[in-house]
C-alpha positions in Angstrom: -17.8 -57.7 75.7 -16.2 -60.1 78.7 -14.4 -63.0 79.1 -15.5 -65.7 81.1 -13.4 -66.0 84.0 -12.8 -69.1 83.9 -11.5 -68.9 79.4 -8.2 -70.6 80.1 -5.2 -67.6 78.3 -2.8 -69.4 75.6 0.4 -66.8 75.4 2.3 -69.4 73.2 1.7 -67.5 69.5 2.5 -63.8 71.1 5.9 -62.3 72.0 6.0 -58.8 73.7 9.0 -56.4 73.5 9.7 -52.8 74.1 11.7 -51.6 71.0 13.9 -53.1 68.7 15.4 -52.0 65.1 17.1 -53.4 61.9 16.1 -53.7 58.3 13.0 -55.1 57.1 10.9 -56.6 54.1 6.9 -56.4 52.5 4.5 -53.8 53.5 1.7 -53.6 56.6 -1.1 -53.7 56.3 -3.9 -52.1 58.5 -1.9 -49.8 59.9 -3.9 -47.3 62.6 -5.0 -43.5 62.6 -1.2 -42.6 64.0 0.4 -42.4 60.5 -2.9 -42.2 58.8 -3.5 -39.0 59.3 -0.4 -37.7 58.2 -0.5 -39.9 55.2 -3.8 -38.3 54.7 -3.5 -34.8 55.2 0.5 -35.1 52.7 -1.5 -36.5 50.0 -4.1 -34.3 49.9 -1.5 -31.5 50.2 0.4 -32.9 47.7 3.2 -33.0 49.9 5.9 -35.9 50.0 4.4 -38.1 52.6 7.8 -39.7 53.0 8.5 -35.6 54.6 6.2 -36.0 56.5 6.2 -38.7 58.8 7.2 -39.2 61.9 11.1 -40.9 62.4 10.9 -44.7 63.6 11.0 -45.6 67.1 13.9 -45.3 69.4 16.2 -48.1 69.1 19.1 -49.8 70.9 22.8 -48.9 69.5 22.8 -53.6 68.5 19.3 -53.2 67.3 17.9 -55.4 69.9 14.9 -56.0 71.0 14.1 -54.6 74.7 12.6 -56.2 77.1 8.1 -55.8 77.5 5.5 -56.6 78.6 5.1 -60.1 81.2 2.8 -62.1 79.4 3.0 -64.5 82.6 0.8 -62.5 83.7 -1.7 -63.2 81.2 -3.6 -66.6 82.0 -7.3 -67.0 82.6 -10.4 -64.5 81.5 -10.3 -62.7 84.8 -7.1 -61.3 84.2 -7.8 -60.5 80.2 -10.6 -58.2 81.6 -8.0 -56.1 83.8 -5.5 -56.1 81.8 -5.7 -54.3 78.2 -2.8 -56.4 77.2 -4.0 -59.9 78.2 -8.1 -59.0 76.8 -5.7 -58.4 73.3 -4.0 -62.2 74.1 -6.8 -63.1 74.7 -8.7 -62.0 71.8 -6.3 -63.6 69.9 -7.1 -66.6 71.6 -11.1 -66.0 70.7 -10.5 -65.2 66.8 -7.9 -68.1 66.1 -10.8 -70.7 67.7 -13.6 -68.7 65.6 -12.0 -68.8 62.3 -10.2 -72.6 62.6 -14.1 -74.3 63.2 -14.6 -71.5 60.0 -11.5 -72.7 58.4 -11.4 -76.1 59.1 -7.5 -77.5 58.2 -7.1 -74.6 56.1 -6.8 -71.6 59.0 -3.0 -71.5 60.7 -2.8 -69.4 63.2 -0.9 -66.2 63.2 1.8 -65.1 65.1 0.8 -62.0 67.8 3.4 -59.5 68.7 3.0 -57.1 71.6 5.1 -53.7 71.3 5.5 -50.7 72.9 7.0 -47.5 71.3 8.9 -49.6 68.1 9.3 -52.5 66.8 11.3 -54.3 64.3 8.8 -56.9 61.8 9.2 -58.7 58.9 7.9 -55.2 57.0 10.5 -52.9 58.4 11.2 -50.8 61.5 8.0 -49.2 62.7 6.3 -47.5 65.5 2.9 -46.7 67.9 2.5 -44.1 65.2 1.0 -46.4 62.5 -1.6 -47.8 64.9 -2.1 -51.9 64.8 -1.3 -53.7 61.8 -0.9 -56.6 60.2 2.7 -57.6 58.4 2.2 -60.2 55.4 6.0 -61.3 55.7 5.7 -62.8 59.1 2.0 -63.6 59.3 2.6 -61.2 62.7 -0.4 -58.7 64.4 1.2 -56.1 65.7 0.0 -54.3 68.8 0.5 -51.1 71.0 -1.8 -51.0 73.4 -1.6 -47.7 73.7 -3.1 -47.1 70.3 -6.5 -47.5 72.4 -6.0 -43.8 74.4 -5.9 -42.5 70.9 -8.6 -44.1 69.6 -11.3 -43.0 72.0 -9.5 -39.7 73.1 -8.4 -38.3 69.9 -11.3 -40.0 67.9 -14.3 -40.2 69.9 -13.8 -43.6 69.6 -16.5 -44.9 73.1 -13.1 -47.0 74.2 -14.9 -50.2 75.9 -14.2 -53.8 74.9 -15.6 -54.3 72.4 -14.2 -51.6 70.7 -10.4 -53.0 71.4 -12.1 -57.0 70.7 -13.1 -55.3 66.9 -9.4 -53.8 66.1 -7.4 -57.1 67.3 -10.0 -59.0 64.9 -10.1 -56.5 61.9 -6.2 -57.3 61.8 -6.4 -61.3 62.3 -8.9 -60.4 59.3 -6.4 -59.8 57.4 -4.2 -63.2 57.9 -7.1 -64.7 57.4 -6.6 -63.0 53.7 -3.5 -63.4 53.0 -4.3 -66.9 53.5 -7.1 -66.8 51.0 -3.4 -65.0 48.5 -6.2 -61.9 48.2 -4.0 -59.1 50.5 -1.8 -58.5 47.9 -5.1 -56.7 46.1 -4.5 -54.3 48.2 -1.4 -52.6 46.7 -0.4 -52.1 43.3 -2.9 -51.1 40.6 -6.1 -50.8 41.2 -5.7 -49.7 45.0 -6.3 -46.3 45.6 -8.9 -44.5 45.9 -12.9 -44.7 47.7 -13.7 -47.8 45.3 -10.5 -49.0 45.2 -8.1 -52.9 46.0 -6.9 -50.9 49.1 -10.8 -49.6 50.4 -12.4 -52.9 49.8 -9.4 -55.4 51.4 -9.5 -53.3 54.8 -13.8 -53.3 54.8 -13.1 -57.2 54.5 -11.4 -57.1 57.2 -14.3 -55.1 59.4 -16.5 -58.2 57.8 -14.3 -60.9 59.1 -14.2 -59.2 62.9 -18.5 -59.2 62.8 -18.0 -62.6 61.4 -15.8 -63.0 64.8 -18.4 -61.5 66.9 -21.1 -63.1 65.5 -20.0 -66.5 67.0 -17.4 -64.9 69.6 -19.7 -65.9 72.6 -20.6 -69.3 71.8 -17.1 -70.5 70.9 -15.5 -73.0 73.5 -12.0 -73.9 74.3 -11.3 -77.0 72.9 -11.8 -79.7 74.9 -13.7 -78.0 77.7 -17.6 -76.6 77.8 -16.2 -73.0 78.8 -16.9 -70.7 75.5 -14.1 -67.2 75.3 -16.6 -64.7 75.8 -19.9 -64.1 77.4 -23.0 -63.1 75.6 -23.0 -60.4 73.3 -25.0 -56.5 74.4 -26.2 -53.9 72.5 -23.5 -51.3 74.1 -20.9 -53.9 73.1 -22.0 -53.2 69.4 -22.5 -50.0 70.2 -18.5 -49.9 70.6 -17.7 -51.6 68.3 -19.6 -49.7 65.8 -17.9 -46.3 67.4 -14.5 -48.0 67.1 -15.2 -48.8 63.4 -16.9 -45.2 62.7 -13.3 -43.4 64.1 -11.3 -44.6 62.1 -13.5 -44.2 58.5 -11.1 -41.7 55.6 -13.9 -39.2 55.9 -13.9 -38.8 59.6 -10.5 -38.6 60.0 -9.7 -36.3 57.3 -12.8 -33.6 58.1 -10.6 -34.1 61.2 -7.1 -33.6 59.9 -8.0 -31.4 56.5 -11.6 -29.9 57.2 -12.0 -31.5 53.3 -13.2 -34.6 52.8 -11.1 -36.6 49.4 -12.4 -39.7 48.3 -9.9 -40.1 46.0 -7.2 -40.4 49.1 -8.8 -43.4 50.4 -7.4 -46.2 52.6 -10.1 -48.1 54.4 -13.1 -46.9 54.0 -15.9 -44.2 55.4 -17.7 -44.2 58.8 -20.2 -45.3 57.6 -18.9 -48.5 55.4 -17.1 -49.9 58.2 -19.5 -49.8 59.9 -21.8 -50.9 57.3 -19.5 -54.2 56.5 -18.7 -55.2 60.5 -22.6 -55.4 60.9 -22.5 -57.6 57.5 -20.6 -60.4 59.7 -22.2 -59.8 62.9 -25.6 -60.2 61.1 -24.7 -62.9 59.3 -21.2 -65.5 60.7 -20.6 -65.9 57.0 -17.6 -64.9 55.4 -19.0 -65.2 52.2 -21.1 -62.5 52.8 -17.7 -60.8 52.9 -16.9 -60.6 49.6 -16.8 -57.0 49.1 -14.2 -57.1 45.8 -17.2 -58.7 43.7 -19.9 -56.0 45.0 -20.5 -52.5 43.4 -22.2 -51.9 46.9 -19.9 -50.2 49.2 -22.3 -48.1 51.5 
């Protein structure tokens, strides 16, 4: 999906760093494929995940974050089309605008943090291996753009722009869940397994990403006649569906262990993730995304 060159990127809710450290609290939601593969393998083999997870990213001796990407490079839609970090920020702008219209007076913009290698969060220190994630305590979505290379090169995503934008919209979907008070269902009793609340939470975020895609090319920047994005093409939708499928639990398990164990699922199967993104895109209706109320997850 291509951004209109005339759109202006707002970086006011975005920050960037090269690494950091220190204590944290809370549980991050929506982590990507790197740490997930290791976790799936550990659970499948009956191993304590903490014994096989990679060490957290490298921090300086004072735990101070180092400089990251220069956000001043992100000014217009043209920058978003050429620079992946700017595309992530611009996508966040677009998702914010859609949800502000869908939830007037209720939606509060999350923060976005671009990082490289490692980062300190309200949920504790994290590194690139966990993939993009949303941290409820600090209401921030975290992105290391190297994840997009992993998504394409290791997990078979097409790697197109909408594949990347889908990832951003999914993490912002967790923020919508947090505002609605349902994100906590992803943890605790009843959360595990193929039909558990954890999978339902992730599939709802996929559906919310589809809702964003439904409105993305017709939503205008406030006070202008400029839409954020140009109309979607069939290839754009194929890119998003490719990304959704590539991080399906069944595909990740099959690649990592040669077997599929639904009881260890955390995000849903490839087919489920595609189904719920498509449902959101088809209807444009957040109410159609109530994965907690259905017996048919796909």
